[in-house]
BATOR-343867 format. One record per residue: x, z, y negated of N, C-alpha, C, O, CB in turn; residue in three letters. Coordinates in steps of 0.1 Angstrom, whole numbers, plus 2048, in hexadecimal, padded with zeros to 3 digits. Glycine has a CB too. Example, Ala and Ser with C-alpha at 12.3 -4.5 7.8 and 13.67 -1.06 7.14 Angstrom:
<pts>
+------+------+------+-------+-------+-------+------+------+------+------+------+------+-------+-------+-------+-----+
: n_px : n_pz : n_py : ca_px : ca_pz : ca_py : c_px : c_pz : c_py : o_px : o_pz : o_py : cb_px : cb_pz : cb_py : res :
+------+------+------+-------+-------+-------+------+------+------+------+------+------+-------+-------+-------+-----+
:  884 :  84E :  839 :   87B :   84E :   82D :  884 :  84E :  821 :  88E :  855 :  821 :   871 :   85A :   82D : ALA :
:  880 :  847 :  816 :   889 :   847 :   80B :  881 :  84F :  800 :  886 :  850 :  7F5 :   88D :   839 :   806 : SER :
+------+------+------+-------+-------+-------+------+------+------+------+------+------+-------+-------+-------+-----+
</pts>
This chain:
<pts>
+------+------+------+-------+-------+-------+------+------+------+------+------+------+-------+-------+-------+-----+
: n_px : n_pz : n_py : ca_px : ca_pz : ca_py : c_px : c_pz : c_py : o_px : o_pz : o_py : cb_px : cb_pz : cb_py : res :
+------+------+------+-------+-------+-------+------+------+------+------+------+------+-------+-------+-------+-----+
:  688 :  47C :  7F6 :   692 :   485 :   7F9 :  68C :  492 :  7FB :  684 :  496 :  7F3 :   69C :   485 :   7EE : MET :
:  68F :  499 :  805 :   689 :   4A6 :   809 :  68D :  4B1 :  7FD :  698 :  4B1 :  7F7 :   68F :   4AA :   818 : PRO :
:  686 :  4B9 :  7FC :   686 :   4C5 :   7F3 :  690 :  4CF :  7F5 :  68D :  4D9 :  7FC :   679 :   4CB :   7F3 : ASP :
:  69E :  4D0 :  7F0 :   6A6 :   4D9 :   7F6 :  6A8 :  4E5 :  7ED :  6B2 :  4EC :  7EF :   6B1 :   4D2 :   7F9 : THR :
:  69D :  4E8 :  7E4 :   69F :   4F4 :   7D9 :  69C :  4FF :  7E1 :  694 :  4FF :  7EB :   694 :   4F5 :   7CB : ARG :
:  6A4 :  508 :  7DE :   69F :   518 :   7E5 :  692 :  51E :  7DF :  691 :  51F :  7D3 :   6AC :   524 :   7E3 : GLN :
:  688 :  522 :  7E6 :   67A :   525 :   7E3 :  67D :  537 :  7E4 :  683 :  53D :  7ED :   66B :   51D :   7F0 : HIS :
:  679 :  53D :  7DA :   678 :   54A :   7DA :  66D :  550 :  7E4 :  662 :  54B :  7E5 :   675 :   54E :   7CD : GLU :
:  66F :  559 :  7EB :   664 :   55E :   7F4 :  658 :  565 :  7E9 :  659 :  56D :  7E0 :   66C :   56B :   801 : PRO :
:  64C :  55F :  7EF :   63F :   568 :   7E8 :  640 :  573 :  7ED :  643 :  575 :  7F9 :   630 :   563 :   7EA : LEU :
:  63B :  57E :  7E5 :   63C :   58C :   7E9 :  631 :  591 :  7E2 :  630 :  58C :  7D6 :   64A :   593 :   7E5 : ILE :
:  628 :  59A :  7E5 :   61D :   5A4 :   7DC :  623 :  5B0 :  7E0 :  624 :  5B3 :  7EC :   60C :   5A4 :   7E0 : VAL :
:  627 :  5B9 :  7D5 :   62C :   5C7 :   7D9 :  624 :  5D1 :  7CD :  620 :  5CE :  7C2 :   63F :   5C8 :   7DA : THR :
:  625 :  5DE :  7D3 :   61F :   5E7 :   7C8 :  625 :  5F5 :  7CE :  624 :  5F7 :  7DA :   60D :   5E6 :   7C6 : ARG :
:  62A :  5FF :  7C5 :   62E :   60A :   7C9 :  625 :  616 :  7C1 :  625 :  616 :  7B5 :   63D :   60B :   7C8 : THR :
:  61F :  61F :  7C9 :   618 :   62A :   7C2 :  61D :  636 :  7C6 :  623 :  636 :  7D1 :   60A :   62A :   7C3 : VAL :
:  61D :  641 :  7BF :   622 :   64F :   7C1 :  614 :  656 :  7C4 :  609 :  653 :  7BE :   62B :   656 :   7B4 : THR :
:  615 :  65E :  7CD :   609 :   667 :   7D2 :  60E :  674 :  7D3 :  619 :  678 :  7D7 :   603 :   663 :   7E0 : ILE :
:  603 :  67C :  7CE :   607 :   68B :   7CC :  602 :  692 :  7D9 :  5FB :  69C :  7D9 :   600 :   693 :   7BE : GLU :
:  606 :  68E :  7E3 :   604 :   692 :   7F4 :  610 :  68E :  7FB :  618 :  685 :  7F9 :   5F7 :   689 :   7FA : ALA :
:  613 :  698 :  806 :   61F :   699 :   80E :  61D :  68D :  817 :  612 :  68A :  81A :   620 :   6A7 :   816 : PRO :
:  626 :  687 :  81A :   629 :   67D :   821 :  620 :  67A :  82F :  61C :  66F :  833 :   637 :   67E :   823 : ARG :
:  61E :  686 :  835 :   618 :   685 :   840 :  608 :  684 :  841 :  600 :  680 :  84A :   61D :   690 :   846 : HIS :
:  607 :  688 :  834 :   5F4 :   683 :   831 :  5F5 :  676 :  82C :  5EB :  66F :  830 :   5EB :   68D :   824 : ARG :
:  5FE :  66F :  825 :   5FE :   661 :   821 :  600 :  65A :  82D :  5F9 :  650 :  82F :   609 :   65D :   818 : VAL :
:  609 :  65D :  838 :   60B :   656 :   844 :  5FC :  654 :  84B :  5F6 :  64A :  84D :   615 :   65E :   84F : TRP :
:  5F7 :  663 :  84E :   5E8 :   662 :   853 :  5DE :  65A :  84D :  5D5 :  655 :  854 :   5E3 :   66E :   854 : GLU :
:  5DD :  657 :  83F :   5D3 :   651 :   836 :  5D8 :  641 :  83A :  5CF :  638 :  83A :   5D6 :   657 :   823 : ALA :
:  5E2 :  63E :  83D :   5E5 :   62E :   840 :  5E7 :  62B :  84E :  5EA :  620 :  851 :   5F3 :   629 :   839 : ILE :
:  5E5 :  634 :  859 :   5E6 :   631 :   865 :  5D8 :  637 :  870 :  5D6 :  632 :  87B :   5F5 :   636 :   869 : THR :
:  5D1 :  640 :  86A :   5C6 :   644 :   872 :  5B9 :  63E :  86B :  5B7 :  640 :  85F :   5C6 :   654 :   873 : VAL :
:  5B1 :  636 :  874 :   5A8 :   62E :   871 :  59C :  634 :  869 :  597 :  62D :  860 :   5A4 :   628 :   87E : PRO :
:  597 :  640 :  86C :   58F :   648 :   864 :  593 :  64A :  856 :  58B :  64A :  84D :   58E :   654 :   869 : GLU :
:  5A0 :  64D :  853 :   5A4 :   64D :   847 :  5A8 :  63E :  83F :  5A4 :  63C :  833 :   5B1 :   656 :   848 : LEU :
:  5AE :  636 :  847 :   5AD :   62B :   841 :  5A0 :  625 :  83A :  5A1 :  61F :  82F :   5B1 :   624 :   84A : ILE :
:  594 :  628 :  842 :   588 :   623 :   83C :  582 :  62C :  831 :  577 :  62A :  82C :   57E :   621 :   847 : ALA :
:  589 :  635 :  82D :   584 :   63C :   820 :  58A :  638 :  815 :  586 :  63C :  80B :   587 :   64B :   820 : GLU :
:  596 :  62F :  815 :   59B :   628 :   80A :  59E :  61A :  80A :  5A0 :  614 :  800 :   5A6 :   62E :   806 : TRP :
:  59E :  614 :  816 :   5A0 :   606 :   819 :  596 :  600 :  81F :  594 :  603 :  82A :   5AB :   603 :   821 : PHE :
:  58F :  5FA :  81A :   581 :   5F4 :   81D :  575 :  5FD :  824 :  574 :  609 :  820 :   583 :   5E8 :   827 : GLY :
:  56F :  5F8 :  82C :   563 :   5FF :   830 :  564 :  606 :  83D :  55E :  610 :  840 :   559 :   5F7 :   830 : ASP :
:  56C :  5FF :  845 :   56E :   602 :   855 :  57E :  5FD :  858 :  585 :  5F4 :  852 :   561 :   5F7 :   85F : THR :
:  581 :  606 :  862 :   590 :   602 :   868 :  591 :  604 :  874 :  58A :  60E :  877 :   59D :   609 :   862 : ALA :
:  597 :  5FF :  87E :   59D :   602 :   88B :  5AC :  5FE :  88B :  5B0 :  5F4 :  885 :   596 :   5FA :   896 : THR :
:  5B3 :  605 :  893 :   5C2 :   606 :   895 :  5C9 :  60B :  89F :  5C9 :  617 :  8A2 :   5C7 :   60B :   88B : LEU :
:  5D0 :  602 :  8A7 :   5D7 :   609 :   8B4 :  5E5 :  607 :  8AD :  5EB :  5FD :  8A9 :   5D5 :   600 :   8C6 : GLU :
:  5EA :  615 :  8AE :   5F5 :   618 :   8A6 :  5FF :  618 :  8B2 :  603 :  621 :  8B9 :   5F4 :   626 :   89F : LEU :
:  604 :  60A :  8B2 :   610 :   606 :   8BA :  614 :  5F8 :  8B8 :  60C :  5F0 :  8B5 :   60C :   607 :   8C8 : ARG :
:  622 :  5F6 :  8B8 :   625 :   5E8 :   8B7 :  61D :  5E0 :  8C1 :  61D :  5E2 :  8CD :   633 :   5E6 :   8B9 : PRO :
:  617 :  5D4 :  8BA :   60E :   5CD :   8C4 :  601 :  5D0 :  8C2 :  5F9 :  5C8 :  8C5 :   611 :   5D0 :   8D1 : GLY :
:  5FE :  5DC :  8BC :   5F1 :   5E3 :   8BD :  5E7 :  5DA :  8B5 :  5EC :  5D3 :  8AD :   5F2 :   5F2 :   8B8 : GLY :
:  5D9 :  5DA :  8B7 :   5D2 :   5D1 :   8AC :  5C9 :  5DB :  8A5 :  5C8 :  5E7 :  8A9 :   5C9 :   5C4 :   8B1 : THR :
:  5C2 :  5D6 :  89B :   5B9 :   5DA :   894 :  5B1 :  5D2 :  88A :  5B5 :  5C7 :  886 :   5BE :   5E3 :   890 : GLY :
:  5A6 :  5D7 :  884 :   59F :   5D1 :   878 :  59D :  5DA :  86E :  59D :  5E7 :  86F :   591 :   5CA :   87B : THR :
:  59D :  5D4 :  863 :   59A :   5DA :   854 :  58D :  5D4 :  850 :  58D :  5C7 :  84F :   5A7 :   5D6 :   848 : PHE :
:  582 :  5DB :  84E :   575 :   5D2 :   84C :  570 :  5D7 :  83C :  570 :  5E2 :  836 :   568 :   5D7 :   859 : GLY :
:  56C :  5CD :  838 :   564 :   5CF :   82A :  555 :  5C9 :  82C :  552 :  5BE :  830 :   56D :   5C5 :   81E : TRP :
:  54C :  5D3 :  828 :   53E :   5CE :   827 :  53D :  5BE :  821 :  537 :  5B4 :  827 :   537 :   5D7 :   81E : ASP :
:  542 :  5BE :  816 :   540 :   5B3 :   810 :  549 :  5A6 :  815 :  547 :  59B :  810 :   542 :   5B7 :   802 : ASP :
:  552 :  5A7 :  81D :   55C :   59C :   81E :  55D :  59B :  82E :  561 :  590 :  833 :   56C :   59F :   816 : TRP :
:  55B :  5A4 :  835 :   55C :   5A3 :   845 :  568 :  5AA :  849 :  56F :  5B1 :  842 :   55C :   593 :   84A : GLY :
:  56C :  5A8 :  856 :   574 :   5AF :   85E :  583 :  5A7 :  85E :  582 :  59B :  861 :   56D :   5B0 :   86C : ASP :
:  58E :  5AC :  85B :   59A :   5A4 :   85C :  5A5 :  5AA :  866 :  5AB :  5B5 :  864 :   5A0 :   5A3 :   84D : PHE :
:  5A8 :  5A2 :  870 :   5AF :   5A8 :   87C :  5BE :  5AA :  879 :  5C5 :  5A4 :  871 :   5AE :   59E :   889 : HIS :
:  5C2 :  5B3 :  87F :   5D1 :   5B5 :   87D :  5DB :  5B7 :  88B :  5D6 :  5BA :  896 :   5D2 :   5C2 :   874 : LEU :
:  5E5 :  5B6 :  88A :   5ED :   5B9 :   896 :  5FA :  5C4 :  890 :  600 :  5BF :  886 :   5F5 :   5A8 :   89E : VAL :
:  5FE :  5CE :  893 :   607 :   5D5 :   891 :  615 :  5CE :  893 :  617 :  5C7 :  89E :   605 :   5E1 :   898 : VAL :
:  61D :  5CF :  88B :   62C :   5C8 :   88C :  635 :  5D4 :  890 :  63A :  5D4 :  89B :   632 :   5C1 :   87C : ASP :
:  638 :  5DE :  887 :   642 :   5E8 :   889 :  63D :  5F5 :  883 :  636 :  5F5 :  879 :   64F :   5E4 :   882 : GLU :
:  640 :  600 :  88B :   63E :   60E :   884 :  64B :  618 :  885 :  653 :  619 :  88F :   632 :   615 :   88C : ILE :
:  64C :  61E :  87C :   656 :   626 :   87A :  652 :  635 :  873 :  657 :  63A :  869 :   65F :   61F :   871 : ASP :
:  64A :  63B :  87C :   642 :   648 :   878 :  64C :  652 :  873 :  656 :  654 :  87B :   639 :   64F :   884 : GLU :
:  64C :  658 :  868 :   640 :   655 :   85C :  646 :  64F :  851 :  643 :  653 :  845 :   638 :   663 :   857 : PRO :
:  64E :  646 :  855 :   653 :   63E :   849 :  64F :  630 :  845 :  651 :  62C :  839 :   65F :   63D :   84B : ASN :
:  649 :  628 :  851 :   645 :   618 :   84D :  63C :  616 :  859 :  63D :  61D :  863 :   654 :   60C :   84B : SER :
:  633 :  60D :  856 :   62B :   605 :   85D :  629 :  5F7 :  859 :  625 :  5F6 :  84D :   621 :   60B :   85D : ILE :
:  62B :  5EE :  85F :   626 :   5E0 :   85D :  61D :  5D8 :  867 :  61E :  5DA :  873 :   632 :   5D8 :   85B : SER :
:  614 :  5D0 :  862 :   60B :   5C9 :   86A :  609 :  5BB :  863 :  60B :  5B8 :  857 :   5FE :   5D2 :   86B : PHE :
:  605 :  5B2 :  86D :   601 :   5A4 :   867 :  5F5 :  5A5 :  869 :  5EF :  5AC :  872 :   607 :   597 :   86E : ARG :
:  5EE :  59E :  85D :   5DE :   59F :   85C :  5DA :  590 :  858 :  5E0 :  588 :  851 :   5D9 :   5AA :   850 : TRP :
:  5CE :  58E :  85E :   5CA :   57D :   85B :  5C3 :  580 :  84E :  5BE :  58A :  84B :   5BF :   574 :   867 : ALA :
:  5C3 :  573 :  847 :   5C0 :   56F :   839 :  5B0 :  56B :  83B :  5A9 :  56B :  831 :   5CA :   562 :   834 : ARG :
:  5AB :  569 :  846 :   59E :   564 :   847 :  596 :  571 :  851 :  59D :  576 :  859 :   59E :   553 :   84F : ASP :
:  58A :  574 :  850 :   580 :   57C :   855 :  581 :  579 :  866 :  583 :  56D :  86A :   571 :   577 :   84D : LYS :
:  580 :  581 :  870 :   57A :   57F :   87E :  585 :  577 :  885 :  583 :  572 :  890 :   56B :   577 :   87F : ASP :
:  592 :  574 :  87F :   59D :   56B :   886 :  5A9 :  573 :  88A :  5AC :  57B :  882 :   5A3 :   55F :   87D : VAL :
:  5AF :  572 :  894 :   5BC :   57A :   896 :  5C9 :  572 :  88F :  5CC :  566 :  88F :   5BE :   57E :   8A7 : ASP :
:  5D1 :  57C :  889 :   5DB :   577 :   880 :  5E4 :  570 :  889 :  5E9 :  575 :  894 :   5E2 :   583 :   877 : PRO :
:  5E6 :  565 :  884 :   5F0 :   559 :   88B :  5F7 :  553 :  880 :  5F2 :  554 :  875 :   5E7 :   54D :   893 : VAL :
:  603 :  54B :  882 :   60A :   541 :   878 :  601 :  53B :  86E :  5F6 :  539 :  873 :   611 :   536 :   87E : ALA :
:  601 :  539 :  862 :   5F9 :   533 :   85A :  5EC :  538 :  853 :  5E7 :  533 :  849 :   5F7 :   52B :   861 : GLY :
:  5E8 :  546 :  85A :   5DE :   54D :   855 :  5DE :  55A :  852 :  5D3 :  560 :  84F :   5D5 :   54B :   85A : ASN :
:  5EC :  55F :  854 :   5EE :   56E :   852 :  5FA :  571 :  849 :  602 :  568 :  847 :   5F0 :   576 :   861 : SER :
:  5FC :  57E :  843 :   605 :   582 :   83D :  60A :  58E :  843 :  602 :  593 :  84C :   602 :   583 :   830 : THR :
:  617 :  595 :  83F :   61D :   5A1 :   846 :  61C :  5AB :  839 :  61F :  5A8 :  82E :   62D :   59E :   84C : LEU :
:  617 :  5B7 :  83D :   615 :   5C0 :   834 :  61E :  5CE :  839 :  61D :  5D1 :  845 :   604 :   5C2 :   834 : VAL :
:  626 :  5D4 :  830 :   62F :   5DD :   834 :  62C :  5EA :  82B :  62C :  5E8 :  81F :   63C :   5D8 :   833 : ARG :
:  629 :  5F5 :  830 :   626 :   601 :   828 :  634 :  60C :  82B :  637 :  610 :  836 :   615 :   609 :   82D : PHE :
:  63B :  60D :  81F :   646 :   615 :   820 :  645 :  622 :  819 :  644 :  621 :  80D :   650 :   60E :   81B : THR :
:  646 :  62E :  81F :   647 :   63C :   81B :  652 :  642 :  815 :  65C :  63F :  81C :   644 :   642 :   824 : LEU :
:  654 :  649 :  80C :   65E :   64F :   808 :  65D :  65C :  801 :  656 :  65B :  7F7 :   663 :   648 :   801 : ALA :
:  662 :  668 :  803 :   660 :   675 :   7FC :  662 :  673 :  7EF :  66A :  66B :  7EB :   669 :   67F :   800 : ASP :
:  65B :  679 :  7E6 :   65A :   678 :   7D7 :  659 :  687 :  7D4 :  653 :  68F :  7DB :   64D :   670 :   7D3 : HIS :
:  65F :  68C :  7C6 :   65D :   698 :   7C1 :  64D :  69A :  7C2 :  645 :  692 :  7BE :   662 :   699 :   7B1 : PRO :
:  649 :  6A4 :  7C8 :   639 :   6A7 :   7C7 :  631 :  69D :  7D0 :  625 :  69E :  7CF :   633 :   6A5 :   7B7 : GLY :
:  636 :  693 :  7D8 :   62F :   68D :   7E0 :  635 :  681 :  7E8 :  640 :  682 :  7EE :   624 :   68A :   7D9 : GLY :
:  62E :  677 :  7E7 :   632 :   66D :   7F1 :  633 :  65E :  7E5 :  62A :  65B :  7DD :   626 :   66D :   800 : THR :
:  63F :  657 :  7E8 :   63E :   649 :   7E2 :  63B :  63F :  7EE :  641 :  63F :  7F9 :   64D :   644 :   7DA : GLU :
:  631 :  636 :  7EB :   62E :   62E :   7F5 :  62E :  61F :  7EF :  628 :  61D :  7E4 :   622 :   632 :   7FC : LEU :
:  634 :  616 :  7F7 :   636 :   609 :   7F2 :  62F :  600 :  7FB :  631 :  602 :  807 :   643 :   606 :   7F0 : THR :
:  628 :  5F5 :  7F7 :   620 :   5EB :   7FF :  62A :  5E0 :  7FA :  62F :  5DF :  7EF :   60D :   5EA :   7FC : VAL :
:  62B :  5D7 :  806 :   632 :   5C9 :   803 :  62D :  5C1 :  80B :  62E :  5C2 :  817 :   642 :   5C8 :   804 : VAL :
:  626 :  5B8 :  806 :   61F :   5AB :   80E :  627 :  59F :  80E :  62B :  59B :  803 :   610 :   5A8 :   809 : GLU :
:  62A :  598 :  81A :   634 :   58C :   81A :  62E :  584 :  825 :  627 :  588 :  82E :   644 :   590 :   81E : THR :
:  631 :  576 :  822 :   62F :   56D :   82C :  625 :  562 :  825 :  620 :  55A :  82B :   629 :   574 :   838 : GLY :
:  625 :  564 :  818 :   61A :   55C :   810 :  61E :  54B :  811 :  616 :  542 :  812 :   61B :   561 :   7FF : TRP :
:  62C :  54A :  812 :   62F :   53B :   813 :  62B :  532 :  81F :  62B :  525 :  820 :   63D :   53A :   811 : GLU :
:  627 :  53C :  829 :   623 :   535 :   835 :  614 :  535 :  839 :  610 :  533 :  844 :   629 :   53B :   83F : ASP :
:  60C :  537 :  82E :   5FD :   538 :   831 :  5F8 :  52B :  82C :  5FF :  525 :  824 :   5F5 :   544 :   82A : LEU :
:  5EE :  526 :  830 :   5E8 :   51A :   82F :  5DE :  51D :  824 :  5D9 :  528 :  824 :   5E2 :   515 :   83D : ASP :
:  5D8 :  513 :  81B :   5CF :   515 :   814 :  5D5 :  517 :  805 :  5E0 :  513 :  801 :   5C8 :   51E :   81A : GLY :
:  5CC :  51E :  7FE :   5CF :   522 :   7EF :  5D8 :  52F :  7EE :  5D2 :  53A :  7EC :   5C1 :   524 :   7E7 : ASP :
:  5E6 :  52D :  7EF :   5EC :   538 :   7EF :  5ED :  542 :  7E3 :  5EF :  54E :  7E5 :   5F6 :   536 :   7F2 : VAL :
:  5EC :  53B :  7D6 :   5ED :   540 :   7CA :  5DF :  54B :  7C9 :  5E0 :  557 :  7C6 :   5EF :   533 :   7BF : ASP :
:  5D3 :  545 :  7CE :   5C7 :   54B :   7CC :  5C9 :  559 :  7D7 :  5C6 :  564 :  7D3 :   5BB :   540 :   7D0 : ALA :
:  5CE :  557 :  7E2 :   5D0 :   562 :   7ED :  5D7 :  56B :  7E9 :  5D5 :  576 :  7EE :   5D5 :   55E :   7F9 : ALA :
:  5E3 :  569 :  7DF :   5ED :   570 :   7DB :  5E5 :  57A :  7CF :  5E7 :  587 :  7CF :   5F8 :   567 :   7D5 : MET :
:  5DD :  573 :  7C6 :   5D9 :   57A :   7BD :  5CF :  585 :  7C1 :  5CE :  590 :  7BD :   5D6 :   573 :   7B4 : LYS :
:  5C6 :  57F :  7CB :   5BC :   587 :   7D1 :  5C2 :  597 :  7D7 :  5BC :  5A1 :  7D6 :   5B6 :   57D :   7DD : GLY :
:  5CD :  594 :  7DD :   5D3 :   59F :   7E0 :  5DA :  5A7 :  7D9 :  5D9 :  5B4 :  7DB :   5DA :   59D :   7E7 : ASN :
:  5E1 :  5A3 :  7D1 :   5E7 :   5AA :   7C4 :  5DE :  5B2 :  7C0 :  5E0 :  5BE :  7C0 :   5EB :   5A2 :   7B9 : VAL :
:  5D0 :  5AD :  7BA :   5C6 :   5B5 :   7B7 :  5BF :  5BF :  7C0 :  5BB :  5CA :  7BC :   5BE :   5AF :   7B3 : ASP :
:  5BF :  5BA :  7CD :   5BC :   5C4 :   7D6 :  5C3 :  5CF :  7DA :  5BE :  5D9 :  7DD :   5B9 :   5C0 :   7DE : GLY :
:  5D0 :  5CC :  7DB :   5DB :   5DA :   7DC :  5D8 :  5E3 :  7D1 :  5D6 :  5EF :  7D2 :   5ED :   5D5 :   7DB : TRP :
:  5D8 :  5DD :  7C4 :   5D8 :   5E6 :   7BA :  5CA :  5EF :  7BB :  5C9 :  5FB :  7B9 :   5DA :   5DF :   7AC : HIS :
:  5C0 :  5E8 :  7BF :   5B3 :   5F1 :   7BE :  5B4 :  5FA :  7CC :  5AF :  605 :  7CC :   5A5 :   5E7 :   7BD : GLU :
:  5B9 :  5F4 :  7D6 :   5B8 :   5FE :   7E3 :  5C3 :  60A :  7E1 :  5BF :  616 :  7E3 :   5BB :   5F4 :   7F2 : GLU :
:  5CD :  608 :  7DE :   5D7 :   611 :   7DC :  5D4 :  61B :  7D2 :  5D9 :  626 :  7D4 :   5E3 :   60A :   7D8 : LEU :
:  5CC :  619 :  7C8 :   5C8 :   620 :   7BE :  5BC :  62B :  7C6 :  5BA :  637 :  7C4 :   5C3 :   616 :   7B3 : ASP :
:  5B5 :  624 :  7CE :   5AC :   62B :   7D7 :  5B4 :  635 :  7DF :  5B0 :  641 :  7DF :   5A4 :   620 :   7E0 : GLU :
:  5BF :  630 :  7E8 :   5C7 :   63A :   7EE :  5CB :  644 :  7E9 :  5CD :  64E :  7F0 :   5CF :   635 :   7F3 : LEU :
:  5CF :  645 :  7DB :   5D6 :   650 :   7D2 :  5CA :  659 :  7D1 :  5CB :  665 :  7D3 :   5DD :   64A :   7C3 : VAL :
:  5BF :  653 :  7CC :   5B5 :   65D :   7C9 :  5AE :  663 :  7D5 :  5AB :  66F :  7D5 :   5AB :   656 :   7C1 : ALA :
:  5AD :  65B :  7E0 :   5A9 :   664 :   7ED :  5B3 :  66F :  7F2 :  5AF :  679 :  7F8 :   5A7 :   65A :   7FA : PHE :
:  5C1 :  66B :  7F0 :   5C7 :   676 :   7F5 :  5CA :  680 :  7EB :  5CC :  68B :  7F0 :   5D2 :   671 :   7FC : LEU :
:  5CB :  67F :  7DF :   5CC :   68B :   7D4 :  5C0 :  692 :  7D3 :  5C0 :  69E :  7D1 :   5D0 :   687 :   7C5 : GLU :
:  5B6 :  68D :  7D4 :   5A7 :   693 :   7D6 :  5A8 :  69D :  7E2 :  5A3 :  6A8 :  7E1 :   59C :   686 :   7DA : LYS :
:  5AE :  698 :  7EE :   5AE :   6A0 :   7FA :  5B7 :  6AB :  7F6 :  5B3 :  6B7 :  7F7 :   5B3 :   698 :   807 : GLN :
:  5C2 :  6A9 :  7F1 :   5CE :   6B3 :   7F0 :  5CB :  6BC :  7E5 :  5D3 :  6C5 :  7E3 :   5DC :   6AC :   7EE : ASP :
:  5C0 :  6B9 :  7DD :   5BD :   6C3 :   7D3 :  5B1 :  6CD :  7D8 :  5AF :  6D8 :  7D3 :   5B9 :   6BC :   7C7 : SER :
:  5AB :  6C8 :  7E1 :   5A1 :   6D0 :   7E5 :  5A3 :  6DE :  7ED :  599 :  6E5 :  7F1 :   599 :   6C7 :   7EC : ALA :
+------+------+------+-------+-------+-------+------+------+------+------+------+------+-------+-------+-------+-----+
</pts>
């Protein structure tokens, strides 16, 4: 008998408040030189729908992405591969959306990562890794921007 239960979508999400104006947060998540200051060690990004890029970590390699949507300065989404050095395709990638909103004294940034149910392999381990990763990386983003704005 087929499984007819409704499955909840698997979602990784985190929201942070940053004491920096929205345009500074937008730059930090879309300008490759600034991305590399808080997210990994290297970054490339063609800032257009369909544009490609990479996020690189010295310890883990380069992870390819394709930009899905841009609504400057409100949101950007991209699909990125779970395995290094491969292009994101069905079965090996998730969709990440950054959404920015004004907040008293700064900007609220929400990251939502979806598409886990379509991944091949150990989804639980991949999700746990990204829950931990987004926690660490967004803390680095907050520190990076708040340090710059206080200088």
